[in-house]
Structures are given as structure tokens and as C-alpha cells.
C-alpha positions in Angstrom: -3.2 45.3 12.1 -1.6 43.4 8.8 1.1 45.9 8.4 3.9 44.8 6.4 7.4 44.5 8.1 9.4 44.9 4.8 10.3 41.5 4.4 9.1 39.6 1.3 6.4 37.0 2.2 6.0 37.9 6.1 3.5 40.0 7.9 3.3 41.2 11.4 0.2 40.8 13.4 -0.4 43.1 16.6 -2.4 41.4 19.5 -5.9 42.8 19.8 -5.7 43.3 23.5 -5.5 46.6 24.9 -2.4 46.4 26.7 -0.5 44.4 24.0 0.3 41.3 26.2 0.6 38.9 23.7 2.8 41.2 21.5 3.1 40.7 17.8 3.2 37.4 16.0 5.2 36.7 12.8 3.6 34.3 10.3 6.0 32.5 8.0 5.0 32.4 4.2 3.7 28.8 3.4 4.7 27.4 0.3 2.1 27.4 -2.2 2.6 23.6 -3.3 2.2 22.5 0.4 -1.0 24.7 0.7 -2.5 22.9 -2.7 -1.4 19.5 -1.1 -3.4 20.3 2.1 -6.8 21.5 0.3 -6.3 18.3 -2.0 -6.3 16.2 1.4 -9.1 18.0 2.8 -11.0 17.9 -0.6 -10.5 14.2 -0.4 -11.7 13.8 2.9 -14.9 15.8 2.4 -15.5 14.0 -1.0 -15.3 10.6 0.7 -17.8 12.1 3.4 -20.0 13.2 0.8 -20.1 9.7 -1.0 -20.7 8.2 2.3 -23.9 10.3 2.9 -25.2 9.3 -0.4 -24.7 5.9 -0.6 -25.0 4.4 3.0 -29.2 4.6 3.5 -29.6 2.9 -0.2 -27.0 -0.2 1.0 -28.5 -0.1 4.3 -31.9 -0.9 2.4 -30.6 -3.6 0.0 -29.0 -5.3 3.2 -32.4 -5.3 4.9 -31.7 -3.3 8.2 -34.9 -2.2 9.9 -35.5 1.7 9.1 -35.5 2.2 13.0 -31.9 1.6 13.3 -31.0 3.9 10.5 -30.3 6.9 13.2 -28.1 4.3 15.3 -26.1 3.7 12.3 -25.5 7.4 11.5 -24.5 8.2 15.1 -22.3 5.2 15.5 -19.6 6.9 13.2 -19.3 10.3 15.5 -19.4 8.5 18.7 -16.5 6.0 17.9 -14.5 8.7 16.3 -14.8 10.6 19.7 -14.0 7.8 21.7 -11.3 6.3 19.5 -9.3 9.3 18.1 -7.8 10.1 21.3 -6.8 6.4 22.0 -4.9 6.0 18.7 -3.6 9.5 18.8 -1.9 8.5 22.1 -0.9 5.0 21.1 0.7 6.9 18.2 2.6 9.4 20.1 4.1 6.5 22.3 5.1 4.1 18.9 8.7 3.4 18.3 8.5 1.8 15.3 11.3 2.0 12.7 8.9 3.4 10.2 8.0 6.3 12.5 5.1 7.1 14.5 2.3 7.8 12.6 3.1 5.6 9.3 2.0 2.1 11.0 -1.0 3.3 12.3 -2.0 5.1 8.8 -0.9 1.7 7.0 -3.1 -0.1 9.6 -6.1 2.3 8.9 -6.0 2.2 5.3 -6.2 -1.6 5.3 -8.9 -1.6 7.4 -10.6 1.3 5.3 -10.2 -0.8 2.4 -11.6 -4.2 3.8 -14.5 -2.2 5.0 -15.3 -0.5 1.9 -15.0 -3.8 0.2 -17.4 -5.3 2.6 -19.7 -2.1 2.5 -19.9 -2.1 -1.4 -20.8 -5.8 -1.4 -22.9 -6.0 1.6 -26.0 -7.6 0.2 -23.5 -10.6 -1.2 -21.9 -10.7 2.4 -25.1 -10.7 4.1 -26.9 -13.5 1.7 -23.6 -15.9 2.0 -23.1 -15.3 -1.4 -19.3 -14.3 -1.0 -16.0 -16.4 -1.8 -12.4 -15.7 -1.6 -12.5 -14.9 -5.4 -15.2 -12.1 -4.4 -19.1 -12.1 -5.0 -20.8 -15.0 -6.6 -21.9 -14.4 -10.0 -24.5 -16.7 -11.5 -24.6 -17.2 -14.7 -27.8 -18.8 -16.3 -27.8 -20.4 -19.7 -31.0 -21.0 -21.7 -32.0 -24.5 -22.5 -33.3 -25.7 -25.6 
């Protein structure tokens, strides 16, 4: 099934169907650097999801969200991803920017993600109204004599 065809870095795989309708498929050898880069991207994505899973509930508690809405908050992200991903993908496919098809969308989503993370990490300051243009207001108290 995975017999070597004699070429270095290339394997021929036979179809598992009885009559061999699909024939054999030759898989190209992927450069190690590309595989490592892909693995690093996947690690970063999974790390972000793990951080989100660890910190969302405490931040929601500090903001004062009722406990009855926690499941709705956790359900909102997959539903939005399910609905918006095909729309953004289709719009990206038809984009004719000088930066290419994907880069404008990647840049826009990165900026939106950074703004969202800033709001998320400072949620209690935003909700309490103690947010200024310079960042959250830090109150300093001096001891009076």
C-alpha cells in the first residue's frame, strides 16, 4: 500500500477500492520548515483557545454577567463562526485588492481581534465607566497627615 517508487521523498499509494478506479496517488514531499510553520500556527490557535477557555468565566464573573447567560456566551462563538466564516470566505474570494485576496481580511480581523482582546482584558473598567483614551483609570490615594 505504501510502496516506494524509487524516487527519494515520494511515495505511491494504491487505492483501497476493489477495482482500482481511483488509481494511485503520488504525494509530494513537504519541506520540513513548512511543516514546522504549519504546526506552529496550529499551536498558536490552540493556545489562544485554551487561554480563552481558562479566562472567560472569571472575567464574566468580574463584569457581573448573570450565571444564567454563561452558556449563551459560550455558544455564541461557534454559532457566529458557523454563520460568518462562509460569508467572509466568499467575500475574500471575490476581493480584488492590490494586497491580494486574503491580506485585507487578515489585517482587518487582526485589528478587530486586538481591540476585542483589549476590551475583554479591561472588561470591568469598561463596564464601570472608568475607561479613558489613555487606558483604564488608575486611582491613587495619598495618605493624608
